[in-house]
C-alpha positions in Angstrom: 135.4 112.1 45.7 133.9 115.4 47.0 135.2 118.7 45.9 138.1 120.1 47.9 137.5 123.7 49.1 140.4 125.8 50.3 140.7 129.3 51.6 142.2 131.0 48.6 139.4 130.0 46.3 137.4 132.0 43.7 134.2 133.7 44.6 132.2 130.8 43.0 133.7 128.4 45.5 132.9 130.7 48.4 129.3 130.9 47.3 129.0 127.1 47.1 130.5 126.8 50.5 128.1 129.2 52.1 125.2 127.5 50.4 126.3 124.2 51.7 126.7 125.5 55.2 123.2 127.0 55.1 121.8 123.7 53.9 123.5 121.9 56.8 122.1 124.4 59.3 118.6 123.9 58.0 119.1 120.1 58.3 120.3 120.4 61.8 117.3 122.6 62.7 114.9 120.0 61.3 116.6 117.1 63.1 116.6 119.1 66.4 112.8 119.8 66.0 112.1 116.1 65.3 114.1 115.0 68.3 112.2 117.4 70.5 108.9 116.1 69.2 109.9 112.5 69.8 111.1 113.2 73.4 107.9 115.1 74.1 105.8 112.2 72.9 107.8 109.7 75.0 107.3 111.8 78.1 103.6 112.3 77.6 102.9 108.7 76.8 104.8 107.5 79.9 106.7 104.8 78.1 109.6 103.5 80.2 112.2 101.8 77.9 113.9 100.3 80.9 110.9 97.9 81.3 111.0 96.5 77.8 110.6 92.7 78.0 110.4 91.7 74.4 113.8 90.4 73.3 113.5 91.8 69.7 112.8 95.3 71.1 115.9 95.1 73.3 118.0 94.1 70.4 116.8 97.0 68.4 117.6 99.4 71.2 121.1 98.0 71.6 121.7 98.3 67.9 120.5 101.9 67.9 122.8 102.6 70.9 125.7 101.1 69.1 125.2 103.5 66.1 124.5 106.5 68.4 127.7 106.1 70.3 129.7 106.8 67.1 128.5 110.4 67.1 127.8 111.0 70.8 128.8 109.6 74.2 127.1 106.6 75.8 126.0 108.7 78.8 124.3 111.3 76.6 122.5 108.6 74.6 121.3 106.9 77.8 120.0 110.2 79.1 118.0 110.7 75.9 116.4 107.2 76.2 115.9 107.5 79.9 117.6 104.2 80.8 120.6 103.4 83.0 123.9 101.7 82.2 123.1 98.8 84.4 119.9 98.1 82.4 122.0 98.0 79.2 124.5 95.6 80.9 121.6 93.4 81.9 120.2 93.3 78.3 123.7 92.4 76.9 124.1 89.6 79.5 120.7 88.2 78.6 121.7 88.0 74.9 124.7 85.7 75.8 123.1 82.7 77.4 125.1 80.0 79.2 126.1 77.2 76.9 126.9 74.7 79.6 125.0 71.4 79.7 124.3 71.6 83.4 122.4 74.9 83.7 122.7 74.8 87.5 126.5 75.4 87.1 126.0 78.5 85.0 127.2 81.7 86.6 124.3 84.0 87.7 124.3 87.5 86.2 123.1 88.9 89.5 124.2 86.7 92.4 122.3 88.9 94.9 119.0 88.0 93.3 116.9 84.9 94.0 117.0 82.2 91.3 113.9 80.5 89.9 114.5 77.4 92.0 114.7 79.5 95.2 111.5 81.3 94.3 109.7 78.0 93.7 111.0 76.7 97.1 109.6 79.8 98.8 106.2 79.3 97.0 106.0 75.7 98.0 106.7 76.5 101.7 104.3 79.3 101.8 101.4 77.4 100.2 102.1 74.1 102.1 99.6 73.0 104.7 102.4 71.5 106.8 103.9 74.9 107.5 100.5 76.7 108.1 101.0 77.3 111.8 104.4 79.0 111.2 104.8 82.7 110.6 106.7 84.1 107.6 109.8 84.8 109.8 109.8 81.3 111.1 109.5 80.0 107.5 112.5 82.1 106.4 114.6 80.9 109.3 113.7 77.3 108.7 114.6 77.6 105.0 118.0 78.9 106.0 118.5 76.0 108.5 117.7 73.4 105.9 119.9 75.2 103.3 117.0 75.8 100.8 116.8 79.6 100.6 118.9 82.2 102.2 116.7 85.3 102.1 115.5 87.8 104.6 111.9 87.5 105.9 111.1 90.9 104.3 112.0 89.4 100.9 109.6 86.6 101.6 106.8 89.1 102.4 107.6 91.1 99.3 107.3 88.0 97.1 104.1 87.0 98.8 102.5 90.4 98.1 103.8 90.6 94.5 102.5 87.1 93.5 99.4 87.1 95.7 100.2 83.9 97.4 97.5 83.1 100.0 98.5 80.8 102.8 96.1 77.9 103.6 93.7 78.6 106.5 92.2 75.5 108.1 89.0 76.0 110.2 89.6 75.1 113.8 85.9 74.9 114.8 83.3 72.9 112.8 81.2 74.8 110.3 77.9 76.2 111.6 74.8 74.7 110.1 73.2 76.8 107.4 69.7 75.3 107.8 68.0 75.0 111.1 64.7 73.8 112.4 61.8 75.6 110.6 58.1 75.4 111.1 55.5 75.3 108.4 52.6 76.8 110.3 52.1 78.9 113.5 52.3 77.2 116.9 53.9 74.2 115.4 57.3 74.7 117.0 58.4 77.1 119.8 61.9 78.4 120.5 62.7 79.0 124.2 65.6 81.1 125.3 66.9 81.8 128.8 69.1 84.8 129.6 70.8 85.5 132.9 70.7 89.1 134.2 72.8 90.2 137.2 71.2 93.0 139.3 73.0 95.8 141.1 72.7 94.0 144.5 74.5 91.0 143.1 71.5 88.7 142.7 70.7 86.8 139.5 67.4 86.7 137.7 66.4 84.7 134.7 64.6 86.0 131.7 62.5 83.4 129.9 61.3 84.1 126.4 59.1 81.9 124.1 59.1 82.7 120.4 57.0 81.1 117.7 59.3 79.5 115.1 57.0 80.3 112.2 56.0 84.0 112.8 59.0 84.9 115.1 56.7 86.6 117.5 57.2 86.5 121.3 54.4 84.4 122.8 55.3 84.7 126.5 58.1 85.9 128.8 58.8 86.1 132.5 61.4 87.1 135.0 62.1 84.9 138.0 64.8 84.1 140.5 65.1 80.5 139.2 64.3 78.3 136.2 61.2 76.8 137.8 58.6 79.5 136.8 59.2 78.7 133.1 56.3 76.2 133.1 53.8 78.9 134.1 54.4 81.0 131.0 
């Protein structure tokens, strides 16, 4: 049992009491300095405790909060850690998983959020080639009609941007040939092009150009009112 100190005590007891008070003040000063150093390091490092994903780390934080609330209020402890009460409630709910055999009947901790099944349904519809011509809004409305997912189109767009889902794009026109006709020597193959030019008076003239396929040089060109003069080039 510790020594009992009362007011009407000898001078020796008063001296011990003052010495004990001075020691406690020094200890409080050291603890305050350590707390300021830790908070400064946390702010500089940019660590956000609310985004902790490791389960063991969350358990350690909850255990520390349980001990801290014995000496201070929960609000003050959360202010020091920089997390909200809803975050703590979410961590506590994650530590008490549903024990039902049918996991689909377990109550959702956040009913307003999409479940994993609903997210997978959105992903399948977005990446499906059958729904390629439909817009995101049309997909969201169709999912609501069939009873698959009840979410706003903006939520669909947010999930698509977060996960980087790229919708399939089918080419409407056939692919252009990458290799054309090529010559191995000059004057082996000629390329002939005809362009139509409309003059200011409304008449049309035809510009004929003959280009060597090998050297890509213009061999001949002419301007005529019809396609007949092409043979004279």
